[in-house]
LUMFITOR-271283 format. One line per 3 residues: number of its first residue (from 1); their letters; for each residue x, y, z of C-alpha. Coordinates in nm, 3 decimals, decimal comma. Example, Ala and Ser with C-alpha at 12.3 -4.5 7.8 and 13.67 -1.06 7.14 Angstrom:
2
1) as) 1,230/-0,450/0,780; 1,367/-0,106/0,714
***
This chain:
624
1) mtg) 5,730/6,162/15,685; 5,704/5,839/15,554; 5,897/5,702/15,194
4) rni) 5,597/5,800/15,019; 5,601/6,066/15,025; 5,972/6,137/15,020
7) iqc) 5,976/5,950/14,688; 5,658/6,144/14,573; 5,867/6,521/14,663
10) fsl) 6,255/6,375/14,546; 5,958/6,317/14,221; 5,827/6,702/14,239
13) rla) 6,138/6,850/14,225; 6,311/6,578/13,950; 6,058/6,656/13,766
16) alv) 6,112/7,045/13,861; 6,477/7,005/13,721; 6,401/6,877/13,426
19) lvl) 6,125/7,170/13,275; 6,427/7,410/13,446; 6,652/7,257/13,205
22) lag) 6,365/7,220/12,929; 6,290/7,586/13,006; 6,644/7,694/12,956
25) aas) 6,710/7,475/12,628; 6,389/7,617/12,472; 6,508/7,966/12,579
28) law) 6,863/7,925/12,452; 6,695/7,778/12,087; 6,501/8,083/12,115
31) lnk) 6,751/8,329/12,177; 6,996/8,156/11,896; 6,673/8,185/11,660
34) wqi) 6,598/8,627/11,705; 6,952/8,713/11,854; 6,936/9,004/12,094
37) dlt) 7,250/9,224/12,062; 7,257/9,451/12,325; 7,669/9,564/12,264
40) qgk) 7,757/9,944/12,200; 7,680/10,059/11,836; 7,471/9,708/11,778
43) lyt) 7,795/9,565/11,649; 7,619/9,151/11,562; 7,277/9,398/11,408
46) lsq) 7,352/9,378/10,984; 7,232/9,735/10,909; 6,973/9,772/10,658
49) gtr) 7,177/9,812/10,324; 7,315/9,557/10,393; 7,004/9,341/10,447
52) nii) 6,886/9,458/10,097; 7,208/9,364/9,914; 7,146/9,008/10,094
55) agi) 6,806/8,985/10,006; 6,897/9,083/9,576; 7,149/8,797/9,617
58) eqp) 7,028/8,588/9,242; 7,287/8,335/9,262; 7,395/8,138/9,529
61) itl) 7,765/8,214/9,682; 8,010/8,052/9,876; 8,218/8,226/10,092
64) qfy) 8,554/8,050/10,222; 8,696/8,186/10,541; 9,079/8,059/10,641
67) yse) 9,170/8,067/10,990; 9,505/7,981/11,100; 9,367/7,883/11,420
70) sqt) 9,649/7,685/11,577; 9,893/7,970/11,443; 9,734/8,220/11,662
73) rdi) 9,650/8,038/12,007; 9,893/8,277/12,192; 9,808/8,555/11,983
76) pml) 9,470/8,657/12,216; 9,432/8,992/12,039; 9,385/8,809/11,673
79) rny) 9,157/8,522/11,812; 8,967/8,767/11,980; 8,876/8,943/11,599
82) agr) 8,888/8,646/11,438; 8,599/8,519/11,645; 8,422/8,876/11,510
85) vqd) 8,471/8,792/11,179; 8,351/8,406/11,211; 8,008/8,579/11,380
88) mlr) 7,970/8,839/11,113; 8,008/8,572/10,830; 7,759/8,374/11,037
91) eye) 7,484/8,618/11,045; 7,532/8,674/10,697; 7,442/8,309/10,643
94) rks) 7,198/8,380/10,887; 6,988/8,617/10,738; 7,110/8,483/10,307
97) qgk) 6,826/8,207/10,419; 7,025/7,948/10,263; 7,181/8,201/9,870
100) iql) 7,509/8,215/10,127; 7,703/7,943/10,187; 7,960/7,957/10,414
103) kiv) 8,290/7,732/10,525; 8,580/7,779/10,782; 8,902/7,652/10,688
106) hpe) 9,202/7,591/10,861; 9,517/7,608/10,703; 9,765/7,421/10,891
109) pfs) 10,196/7,506/10,817; 10,228/7,310/10,478; 9,890/7,120/10,378
112) eae) 9,691/7,174/10,174; 9,415/7,455/10,285; 9,749/7,676/10,308
115) dea) 9,819/7,655/9,982; 9,504/7,686/9,797; 9,467/7,976/10,050
118) ata) 9,848/8,114/9,898; 9,631/8,048/9,549; 9,372/8,223/9,586
121) glq) 9,518/8,563/9,671; 9,517/8,536/10,067; 9,768/8,741/10,206
124) amp) 9,975/8,553/10,513; 10,059/8,691/10,814; 10,426/8,590/10,997
127) dgr) 10,401/8,435/11,353; 10,701/8,500/11,454; 10,790/8,118/11,442
130) gdk) 10,849/8,070/11,083; 10,500/8,000/11,029; 10,261/8,172/10,807
133) iyl) 9,831/8,302/10,921; 9,609/8,285/10,677; 9,282/8,515/10,780
136) glv) 9,091/8,608/10,484; 8,831/8,521/10,284; 8,726/8,390/9,903
139) gsv) 8,375/8,455/9,831; 8,248/8,255/9,439; 7,949/8,256/9,240
142) gdr) 7,974/7,948/8,970; 8,393/8,021/8,855; 8,426/8,386/8,986
145) sen) 8,557/8,469/9,258; 8,675/8,814/9,517; 8,840/8,751/9,818
148) iav) 8,942/8,983/10,092; 9,321/8,930/10,151; 9,367/8,955/10,491
151) fnp) 9,166/9,090/10,795; 9,325/9,387/10,934; 9,191/9,416/11,306
154) qke) 9,307/9,783/11,313; 9,036/9,817/11,042; 8,793/9,628/11,208
157) nll) 8,491/9,939/11,129; 8,485/9,875/10,833; 8,415/9,474/10,858
160) eyq) 8,103/9,549/10,751; 8,118/9,786/10,457; 8,396/9,499/10,343
163) lsq) 8,137/9,182/10,370; 7,879/9,358/10,201; 8,136/9,519/9,895
166) lvy) 8,244/9,164/9,794; 7,916/9,017/9,852; 7,743/9,306/9,606
169) rln) 8,041/9,217/9,332; 7,994/8,895/9,360; 7,624/8,939/9,308
172) kpk) 7,672/9,247/9,024; 7,999/9,095/8,848; 7,986/9,316/8,578
175) qit) 8,208/9,595/8,515; 8,179/10,020/8,596; 8,203/10,190/8,314
178) vgv) 8,266/10,565/8,388; 8,307/10,842/8,165; 8,549/11,101/8,210
181) igd) 8,562/11,457/8,090; 8,779/11,766/8,146; 9,050/11,991/8,032
184) lpi) 9,325/11,853/8,166; 9,591/11,650/7,978; 9,547/11,351/8,153
187) frg) 9,515/11,118/7,883; 9,755/11,028/7,620; 9,886/11,304/7,353
190) vdp) 10,165/11,500/7,236; 10,241/11,781/7,471; 10,221/12,095/7,191
193) ktn) 10,549/12,276/7,354; 10,754/12,043/7,341; 10,559/11,799/7,030
196) rvr) 10,662/11,525/7,217; 10,424/11,228/7,341; 10,299/11,225/7,685
199) pdw) 10,175/10,953/7,855; 9,840/10,815/8,064; 9,888/10,968/8,420
202) liv) 9,977/10,686/8,651; 9,595/10,761/8,777; 9,422/10,668/8,406
205) nql) 9,646/10,307/8,390; 9,525/10,227/8,787; 9,120/10,330/8,683
208) rql) 9,131/10,133/8,352; 9,240/9,781/8,567; 8,868/9,833/8,717
211) fdl) 8,654/10,036/8,484; 8,563/10,070/8,151; 8,721/10,385/8,133
214) rrm) 8,550/10,603/7,851; 8,733/10,949/7,763; 8,570/11,196/7,629
217) idp) 8,790/11,391/7,409; 8,567/11,689/7,346; 8,394/11,861/7,613
220) nvd) 8,150/12,037/7,434; 7,877/11,755/7,444; 7,535/11,800/7,400
223) kid) 7,426/11,535/7,548; 7,576/11,212/7,849; 7,572/10,872/7,643
226) ddl) 7,243/10,714/7,794; 7,414/10,386/7,932; 7,672/10,579/8,135
229) sll) 7,592/10,612/8,516; 7,925/10,718/8,676; 8,072/11,066/8,503
232) mvv) 8,440/11,207/8,678; 8,479/11,535/8,565; 8,874/11,631/8,623
235) hph) 8,883/12,024/8,583; 8,585/12,200/8,358; 8,757/12,541/8,298
238) kfp) 8,494/12,728/8,154; 8,224/12,398/8,025; 8,009/12,630/7,792
241) ekt) 7,612/12,624/7,888; 7,528/12,348/7,684; 7,737/12,099/7,844
244) lfa) 7,677/12,214/8,182; 7,278/12,121/8,095; 7,383/11,826/7,952
247) idq) 7,643/11,776/8,346; 7,280/11,907/8,524; 7,045/11,614/8,370
250) fvl) 7,233/11,347/8,408; 7,261/11,407/8,705; 6,875/11,470/8,789
253) rgg) 6,855/11,121/8,590; 7,020/10,931/8,851; 7,392/10,963/8,701
256) kll) 7,661/10,982/9,004; 7,928/11,182/8,949; 8,327/11,260/9,095
259) vfv) 8,424/11,610/8,988; 8,783/11,782/9,060; 8,752/12,144/9,006
262) dpl) 9,072/12,409/9,108; 9,139/12,711/9,185; 9,447/12,667/9,046
265) aea) 9,563/12,396/8,847; 9,935/12,342/8,857; 9,877/12,074/8,614
268) dds) 9,689/12,281/8,353; 10,006/12,398/8,135; 9,767/12,594/7,802
271) dtr) 9,829/12,905/7,656; 9,476/12,947/7,654; 9,476/13,062/8,004
274) lla) 9,699/13,384/7,973; 9,452/13,743/8,064; 9,484/14,059/7,979
277) tgf) 9,621/14,065/8,267; 9,893/13,920/8,258; 9,716/13,594/8,507
280) sdr) 9,650/13,208/8,401; 9,350/13,165/8,468; 9,399/12,811/8,532
283) ssd) 9,069/12,823/8,756; 8,775/12,591/8,726; 8,395/12,573/8,810
286) leq) 8,041/12,456/8,847; 7,905/12,756/8,991; 7,527/12,785/8,859
289) lfa) 7,556/12,335/8,911; 7,693/12,413/9,277; 7,453/12,620/9,331
292) awg) 7,149/12,413/9,236; 7,312/12,172/9,443; 7,339/12,405/9,785
295) vdy) 7,776/12,387/9,700; 7,976/12,688/9,769; 8,227/12,740/9,673
298) dag) 8,493/13,004/9,568; 8,722/12,906/9,266; 8,924/13,255/9,306
301) qvv) 9,062/13,111/9,674; 9,332/12,916/9,825; 9,352/12,743/10,133
304) ldl) 9,684/12,822/10,341; 9,687/12,501/10,575; 9,988/12,613/10,827
307) gna) 9,883/12,233/11,010; 9,904/12,005/10,759; 10,231/12,171/10,503
310) hri) 10,475/11,995/10,374; 10,818/12,119/10,466; 11,053/12,178/10,251
313) paq) 11,383/12,396/10,162; 11,299/12,724/10,046; 11,671/12,767/9,931
316) qag) 11,920/12,503/9,775; 12,040/12,296/10,083; 11,834/12,540/10,334
319) qpv) 11,674/12,462/10,584; 11,306/12,252/10,487; 10,969/12,575/10,611
322) phv) 10,613/12,448/10,552; 10,475/12,483/10,241; 10,066/12,580/10,348
325) gil) 10,016/12,598/9,958; 10,135/12,217/9,929; 9,970/11,969/10,191
328) sle) 9,951/11,606/10,318; 9,605/11,539/10,524; 9,609/11,245/10,706
331) gdg) 9,459/11,138/11,083; 9,170/11,418/11,186; 9,205/11,545/10,836
334) inr) 9,042/11,239/10,685; 8,677/11,160/10,775; 8,745/10,782/10,924
337) tqn) 8,364/10,744/10,993; 8,359/10,761/10,641; 8,451/10,390/10,473
340) via) 8,570/10,615/10,121; 8,782/10,673/10,289; 8,803/10,558/10,613
343) dle) 9,117/10,334/10,568; 9,349/10,583/10,377; 9,689/10,643/10,579
346) nin) 9,715/11,022/10,380; 9,606/11,249/10,120; 9,822/11,499/9,961
349) ias) 9,661/11,807/9,756; 9,813/12,146/9,629; 9,643/12,464/9,599
352) ags) 9,310/12,409/9,731; 9,031/12,570/9,695; 8,769/12,532/9,968
355) laq) 8,375/12,393/9,972; 8,076/12,488/10,182; 7,718/12,362/10,271
358) hpg) 7,519/12,665/10,144; 7,334/12,830/10,459; 6,939/12,681/10,423
361) srm) 7,051/12,434/10,202; 6,886/12,073/10,268; 7,139/11,918/10,059
364) qfv) 7,317/11,645/10,304; 7,708/11,740/10,233; 7,920/11,479/10,433
367) pll) 8,252/11,672/10,400; 8,550/11,432/10,364; 8,830/11,532/10,382
370) tss) 8,939/11,908/10,576; 9,223/12,132/10,722; 9,330/12,163/11,057
373) lqt) 9,271/12,494/11,244; 9,579/12,673/11,128; 9,425/12,810/10,828
376) drm) 9,394/13,142/10,605; 9,236/13,173/10,255; 9,444/13,392/10,005
379) etq) 9,354/13,504/9,639; 9,402/13,281/9,383; 9,681/13,577/9,190
382) tys) 9,799/13,656/9,496; 9,903/13,364/9,512; 10,010/13,260/9,191
385) mig) 10,257/13,566/9,238; 10,473/13,482/9,521; 10,803/13,246/9,387
388) nha) 10,899/13,192/9,726; 10,697/12,925/9,989; 10,894/13,084/10,301
391) ell) 10,756/13,430/10,180; 10,433/13,299/10,130; 10,433/13,142/10,493
394) ekm) 10,499/13,519/10,627; 10,169/13,673/10,457; 9,984/13,390/10,606
397) qps) 9,764/13,517/10,903; 9,621/13,240/11,077; 9,252/13,165/11,128
400) shr) 9,087/12,889/11,333; 8,857/12,845/11,110; 8,860/12,411/10,943
403) ytf) 8,769/12,458/10,577; 8,635/12,126/10,337; 8,899/12,027/10,025
406) aaw) 8,658/11,714/10,014; 8,237/11,682/10,104; 7,966/11,405/9,948
409) vsg) 7,653/11,577/9,853; 7,295/11,391/9,811; 6,920/11,496/9,822
412) avk) 6,655/11,562/9,589; 6,757/11,884/9,402; 6,553/12,111/9,127
415) taf) 6,766/12,126/8,798; 6,993/12,436/8,754; 6,823/12,547/8,431
418) peg) 6,464/12,611/8,541; 6,483/12,812/8,229; 6,477/12,513/7,986
421) kpa) 6,806/12,419/7,768; 6,997/12,691/7,694; 6,881/12,780/7,293
424) tsq) 7,278/12,651/7,182; 7,167/12,217/7,336; 7,081/11,982/7,101
427) fsg) 7,015/11,800/7,412; 6,653/11,577/7,208; 6,554/11,426/7,543
430) evl) 6,338/11,475/7,845; 6,439/11,746/7,973; 6,346/11,662/8,345
433) qes) 6,331/11,976/8,614; 6,420/11,749/8,955; 6,570/11,465/9,015
436) kep) 6,442/11,143/8,988; 6,600/10,996/9,264; 6,822/11,168/9,559
439) iqa) 7,152/11,235/9,331; 7,456/11,125/9,498; 7,829/11,378/9,362
442) ivv) 8,161/11,430/9,518; 8,284/11,771/9,497; 8,675/11,735/9,506
445) adt) 8,806/12,124/9,518; 9,164/11,963/9,374; 9,293/11,842/9,075
448) dvl) 9,638/11,819/9,197; 9,577/11,577/9,383; 9,499/11,331/9,049
451) adr) 9,891/11,451/8,937; 10,146/11,173/8,946; 10,428/11,420/9,146
454) mwv) 10,142/11,458/9,407; 10,109/11,009/9,486; 10,366/10,876/9,345
457) drq) 10,750/10,816/9,267; 10,789/10,706/8,834; 11,086/10,585/8,695
460) eyy) 11,242/10,390/8,389; 11,328/10,038/8,453; 11,508/9,883/8,175
463) gqt) 11,247/9,981/7,948; 10,918/9,972/8,200; 10,761/10,203/8,425
466) vat) 10,828/10,124/8,796; 10,578/10,312/9,039; 10,589/10,372/9,385
469) pfa) 10,286/10,529/9,578; 10,432/10,751/9,865; 10,041/10,830/9,942
472) ang) 9,706/10,716/9,889; 9,571/10,971/9,653; 9,493/10,709/9,365
475) dmv) 9,333/10,467/9,632; 9,088/10,760/9,703; 9,003/10,755/9,370
478) vnm) 8,942/10,463/9,344; 8,706/10,402/9,669; 8,589/10,724/9,516
481) lda) 8,421/10,560/9,232; 8,383/10,228/9,368; 8,150/10,360/9,613
484) lgg) 7,962/10,574/9,334; 7,927/10,279/9,102; 7,789/10,060/9,441
487) svd) 7,399/9,981/9,511; 7,297/10,245/9,703; 7,252/10,004/10,009
490) lin) 7,618/10,011/9,973; 7,689/10,382/9,917; 7,450/10,415/10,251
493) lrs) 7,691/10,183/10,451; 7,869/10,387/10,718; 8,174/10,247/10,947
496) rgt) 8,086/10,081/11,244; 8,247/10,046/11,582; 8,467/9,816/11,713
499) yqr) 8,444/9,507/11,928; 8,727/9,551/12,143; 8,537/9,773/12,403
502) pft) 8,792/9,933/12,681; 8,699/9,847/13,035; 8,665/10,179/13,180
505) rvd) 8,560/10,045/13,484; 8,919/9,953/13,586; 9,074/10,246/13,381
508) dle) 8,933/10,473/13,591; 9,009/10,295/13,899; 9,339/10,285/13,829
511) kaa) 9,358/10,633/13,714; 9,283/10,756/14,026; 9,500/10,548/14,213
514) ssr) 9,774/10,634/13,967; 9,650/10,950/14,079; 9,707/10,955/14,473
517) lre) 10,042/10,699/14,415; 10,122/11,032/14,208; 10,043/11,252/14,481
520) qqd) 10,216/10,999/14,765; 10,565/10,918/14,509; 10,546/11,405/14,500
523) ala) 10,513/11,421/14,897; 10,809/11,123/14,898; 11,070/11,316/14,691
526) kal) 10,976/11,656/14,920; 11,037/11,533/15,161; 11,325/11,416/15,053
529) sdt) 11,496/11,685/14,931; 11,384/11,839/15,175; 11,531/11,593/15,441
532) esk) 11,855/11,585/15,258; 11,861/12,000/15,224; 11,897/11,979/15,639
535) isq) 12,132/11,754/15,663; 12,376/11,893/15,377; 12,356/12,162/15,671
538) lna) 12,364/12,002/15,971; 12,687/11,830/15,788; 12,821/12,174/15,686
541) aaa) 12,788/12,300/16,018; 12,914/12,023/16,216; 13,222/12,054/15,965
544) nqe) 13,562/12,120/16,112; 13,643/12,496/15,976; 13,986/12,424/15,927
547) tge) 14,064/12,079/15,933; 13,702/12,047/15,656; 13,647/11,748/15,829
550) vqe) 13,335/11,641/15,923; 13,270/11,568/16,274; 13,044/11,274/16,465
553) ltp) 12,664/11,358/16,385; 12,547/11,531/16,734; 12,238/11,410/16,854
556) aqk) 12,013/11,699/16,691; 12,095/11,589/16,395; 12,062/11,145/16,423
559) qav) 11,766/11,238/16,533; 11,662/11,462/16,222; 11,822/11,123/16,027
562) emf) 11,576/10,889/16,225; 11,276/11,126/16,165; 11,322/11,157/15,764
565) eqe) 11,306/10,736/15,809; 11,055/10,738/16,004; 10,853/10,952/15,741
568) rlk) 10,954/10,797/15,479; 10,880/10,450/15,625; 10,524/10,549/15,679
571) irk) 10,531/10,711/15,311; 10,602/10,364/15,158; 10,369/10,223/15,374
574) nlr) 10,069/10,445/15,246; 10,192/10,373/14,859; 10,129/10,033/14,947
577) evq) 9,756/10,064/15,067; 9,710/10,255/14,788; 9,801/10,032/14,502
580) hql) 9,684/9,710/14,769; 9,347/9,913/14,741; 9,408/9,938/14,368
583) nsd) 9,352/9,502/14,366; 9,108/9,471/14,558; 8,876/9,770/14,410
586) vdk) 8,968/9,542/14,042; 8,908/9,243/14,210; 8,603/9,326/14,359
589) lga) 8,409/9,462/13,985; 8,638/9,124/13,828; 8,443/8,940/14,139
592) ilk) 8,120/9,133/14,084; 8,146/9,129/13,686; 8,184/8,705/13,713
595) iin) 7,885/8,685/13,908; 7,666/8,798/13,695; 7,791/8,656/13,402
598) iaa) 7,791/8,338/13,526; 7,444/8,320/13,742; 7,256/8,604/13,557
601) vpl) 7,161/8,360/13,247; 7,089/8,054/13,498; 6,857/8,308/13,719
604) lli) 6,703/8,456/13,393; 6,617/8,006/13,263; 6,477/7,957/13,615
607) vla) 6,238/8,266/13,641; 6,131/8,204/13,256; 6,071/7,853/13,408
610) lla) 5,920/7,957/13,702; 5,645/8,169/13,523; 5,623/7,911/13,287
613) agl) 5,538/7,632/13,520; 5,330/7,907/13,747; 5,103/8,067/13,438
616) rry) 5,049/7,631/13,344; 4,933/7,547/13,719; 4,677/7,892/13,676
619) rmr) 4,519/7,781/13,388; 4,498/7,410/13,460; 4,298/7,578/13,757
622) rig) 4,078/7,722/13,531; 4,032/7,457/13,371; 3,905/7,265/13,653
***
């Protein structure tokens, strides 16, 4: 080969290399533009609801992500999660087409950025060395701001919901107005039995801080105000037909509803509930409306739940006994797939009823709170007449049925009054026969969940009321109103998967090896026990019966000991081989993953470049 040919060959190879690099750069730019999400659960793909919220942004939003990067160098879990949050925020920025501006701030100890984070209401985490770690977000539009005080890795499945909720609040700053109607004394008033002022329930104080509450003093209403979009119904004890019709029309025209019913409202102390039989009827129901919405509920049955029962002494200074009517729901009792309650720790309820989807109903019925699989139902009258919960436990006959205490109900419905408005109604607006859009309602089969005694310790301290929550009942009500009061896009957001994926193949290898190790260890332990037993027997046989002194081991005894030592060494060798095989399998799997991660993308780019070059050469030949 001449020098000229060598130069030409080198030039061609250099040109090919440049072509590959250019194709690789173009491919990376293309991939960055389009983004292919191959993760399980599409963790990097924003849901349609989030994209709708972003598209509806009216004013530019600034998001400042505070992340103490230098303080998390030795905390890989937190660093990984911070990267996940940052990637998600960049996706919001990219989808907004300039409506969202993202700023990344790394606050150092004793810096101005750290002071800004604290002033903005972000929550610092200790790093174990005396410094603070910030991992939070501040969003602002003009002079208004919202924040996420801290991103909790344990609540990673709520990440998209939290971010979308913050964007929605910044875009829709108007406070939600909530109408409240019902028959429980949750508002400040005079106790008719003592003639003393009865304060607001703490749930009312909490709601007033976040919503514009509008109390409807008289439940006998003909119409729900047109400017209300959210109604909270508490303990509708025998509401008149005209009120039921008003609620029916409110829901049909698009109003959102949160309703609390109960087979036995223990907080209902009205004397008017006493029946001729001596039984005080403290139940509530929306029977006619529930029937139209495909919801089954029996106001005459209380659910007993042994699996979630509070343990309370049945007698003074006695041993705690499960109270199967007073329940603490946690774990599987809270539907973690629903954002509205996914991050709640525990909910306390008492003498609750049950809900179910009516057979054949096409409504969407999503359980939010459920019982355990150790349950029973008892007639409300029988339940109320049992004074001792130890006796209640004795009368319970547990089954494996799981009951629903709270549910989200949605879908298209027809009016519960097909014959028209009741004769007593003064309703003057358009009478709707069906919903204009799918209704959104949350039904809770317990009203005691709102009572102070079920979720908070309330004490007076130097004239000030100090409340210390011990359950998340208040947060649950706030979340439910917040979710219903938001957009349909926000309502439809569901919990996402988690970014941290387990190495299932490695786990399987380790479990298999551990199983083999256990078998070998069991064999070793058994062999050791058997051999020591035999040696003990030989020593006993070799002992002098008169003096009790142990004589020198016989050749047979020595041979048995040597056999045991050899067997023990053999088993230990097998253990080492099993462990070595485990490490070898894991190392091979790691090597394969490294090859795929390192070589797969360059090989893909080379293939794309060669295909592009081949296609170009083919076109040139056809032209020539």
